[in-house]
C-alpha positions in Angstrom: -13.9 3.2 50.7 -13.9 7.0 49.7 -14.9 8.2 46.3 -11.5 9.2 45.5 -10.2 5.8 46.3 -12.7 4.2 44.4 -11.8 6.2 41.0 -8.4 5.3 41.5 -9.2 1.9 42.1 -11.7 1.7 38.7 -10.2 4.3 36.5 -7.6 2.1 34.8 -10.1 -0.5 33.8 -12.6 2.1 32.7 -9.9 3.5 30.4 -9.0 0.2 29.0 -12.6 -0.9 28.4 -12.8 2.7 26.5 -9.8 2.0 24.3 -11.3 -1.4 23.2 -14.6 0.4 22.2 -12.8 3.1 19.8 -13.2 1.9 16.4 -10.2 1.5 14.1 -8.8 5.0 12.9 -8.6 5.9 9.3 -6.2 9.1 7.9 -7.9 11.5 5.5 -6.1 11.6 2.4 -7.7 14.6 0.3 -11.3 13.4 1.0 -10.4 9.7 1.0 -10.5 7.6 4.0 -7.1 5.3 4.4 -7.2 2.6 7.3 -4.1 2.9 9.8 -3.9 -0.8 9.9 -3.7 -3.7 7.4 -3.7 -7.6 7.9 -1.1 -9.5 5.2 0.1 -13.0 5.7 -1.6 -13.1 9.0 0.2 -9.9 10.3 -1.2 -6.6 11.4 0.6 -4.0 9.5 0.8 0.0 10.1 -0.1 2.5 7.6 3.8 4.1 7.4 2.3 6.7 5.3 -0.2 7.9 2.4 -0.8 10.4 -0.3 -2.9 11.3 -3.4 -1.7 10.7 -6.9 -2.8 13.4 -9.0 -1.9 15.5 -12.0 -2.6 19.5 -11.7 -6.4 19.1 -10.1 -7.2 15.6 -11.4 -6.9 12.9 -8.6 -5.9 9.3 -9.7 -5.9 7.3 -6.6 -5.0 7.6 -2.9 -2.3 5.2 -2.1 -1.2 3.5 1.5 2.0 2.0 2.2 1.6 -0.8 5.1 4.6 -2.0 6.8 5.4 -3.9 10.3 7.2 -0.8 11.6 8.1 2.6 10.7 10.4 3.0 7.8 11.6 6.4 6.6 13.7 5.6 3.6 13.2 3.6 0.2 16.3 1.5 1.3 14.6 0.5 4.8 11.3 -0.3 3.1 13.3 -2.5 0.5 15.1 -4.4 3.1 12.1 -5.1 5.0 11.7 -8.8 5.4 8.3 -9.0 6.6 4.8 -8.7 4.6 3.9 -5.3 3.2 0.7 -3.7 1.4 0.2 -1.1 -1.2 -3.1 -0.4 -1.3 -4.8 2.2 -4.2 -8.2 3.8 -3.9 -9.1 4.7 -7.4 -10.4 8.0 -7.8 -11.6 8.4 -11.6 -12.1 5.8 -14.4 -8.9 4.3 -16.0 -8.7 2.1 -18.7 -7.1 -0.9 -17.1 -4.3 -1.8 -19.7 -3.4 2.1 -19.9 -3.4 1.6 -15.8 -1.1 -1.2 -16.1 1.2 0.4 -18.6 1.8 3.2 -16.7 2.9 0.6 -13.8 5.3 -1.2 -16.0 6.6 2.3 -17.7 7.3 3.4 -14.0 9.0 0.1 -12.9 11.4 0.5 -16.2 12.1 3.8 -15.3 13.4 3.0 -11.6 15.2 -0.3 -12.3 18.4 -0.8 -13.6 19.0 -3.3 -16.8 19.8 -6.0 -14.4 17.0 -5.6 -12.2 14.6 -5.6 -15.0 16.2 -8.6 -16.3 15.7 -10.5 -12.8 12.0 -9.8 -13.2 11.2 -9.8 -16.9 8.6 -12.8 -16.5 6.8 -11.3 -13.4 6.6 -7.6 -15.1 4.9 -9.3 -18.3 2.4 -11.3 -16.2 1.8 -8.2 -13.9 0.9 -6.1 -16.9 -1.2 -9.1 -18.2 -3.3 -9.1 -15.1 -4.4 -5.5 -15.6 -4.8 -6.0 -19.0 -7.3 -8.7 -18.2 -9.4 -6.3 -16.4 -12.2 -3.9 -18.0 -11.4 -1.1 -16.1 -11.2 0.6 -12.9 -13.3 2.9 -11.6 -13.9 5.5 -8.6 -14.1 3.4 -5.2 -12.2 0.6 -6.4 -9.5 -0.5 -4.2 -6.5 -2.4 -5.3 -3.8 -3.9 -3.0 -0.3 -5.2 -4.0 0.8 -7.6 -1.3 4.2 -9.0 -0.3 3.7 -12.2 1.4 6.9 -14.0 2.6 7.2 -17.7 1.3 4.3 -16.8 -1.1 4.9 -13.6 -3.2 3.2 -10.9 -4.7 -0.7 -11.3 -4.1 -3.2 -8.3 -6.3 -6.6 -8.0 -5.4 -9.3 -5.8 -7.0 -12.2 -4.9 -4.0 -11.0 -8.1 -2.1 -11.0 -10.6 -5.1 -7.4 -11.8 -5.8 -6.4 -11.1 -9.5 -3.9 -12.4 -11.4 -1.5 -15.1 -10.6 0.8 -15.1 -7.4 4.1 -13.5 -8.7 7.3 -15.1 -7.1 10.4 -12.7 -6.0 10.9 -10.2 -3.3 12.9 -8.5 -6.3 9.9 -8.2 -8.2 7.7 -6.8 -5.2 10.7 -4.4 -4.8 10.5 -3.1 -8.6 6.7 -2.6 -7.7 7.7 -0.3 -4.7 9.7 1.8 -6.7 7.1 2.9 -9.0 6.4 5.2 -5.6 9.9 5.4 -4.1 12.6 5.2 -6.6 14.7 7.7 -8.1 12.2 8.7 -10.7 8.9 8.3 -8.6 5.5 8.4 -10.0 5.3 11.7 -8.0 8.0 13.1 -5.6 5.3 14.6 -2.8 3.7 10.9 -2.8 7.1 9.3 -2.2 7.5 11.6 0.9 4.3 11.1 2.0 4.5 7.6 1.9 7.7 7.8 4.1 5.8 9.4 6.7 7.0 13.2 5.2 
């Protein structure tokens, strides 16, 4: 067998082996590595988009949105039936009560009176979850996962915080913090949607 024929025979196998040897990729978001995939509820999700929440030159957190498949509008993200994740990598020390209050204020700003009424109990517990923490510091990672049939599960550095909060309406209210009509930061909304 000639060298060219051997190459044709073994090249596909070599490329396949190389593909499995390459480690998972991460996206750089203003110096913060954001993983390209996440596993939620036993399903692998893909990074839909990522950005840095900042005011002037002060970075607060890098955020990543993970979905089963690519979505480019808030309506598509909210209609997703499968698991979802929002991951926050904290960039400065923040009083956790203040942090939680910012989330609640943004949720309220991006929800109608009817939407707020549907999730009032979960919203109170969500605020209490942050108030129960001492503070969040640079490098901490908070995840907010939607697991179908379970609810919203929150973690701090891989450890569950608070209780599981039922209802897709609540998770969508959380998503509107960044994807609503009055998002926390317009540029982050675009980045989370792959812009």
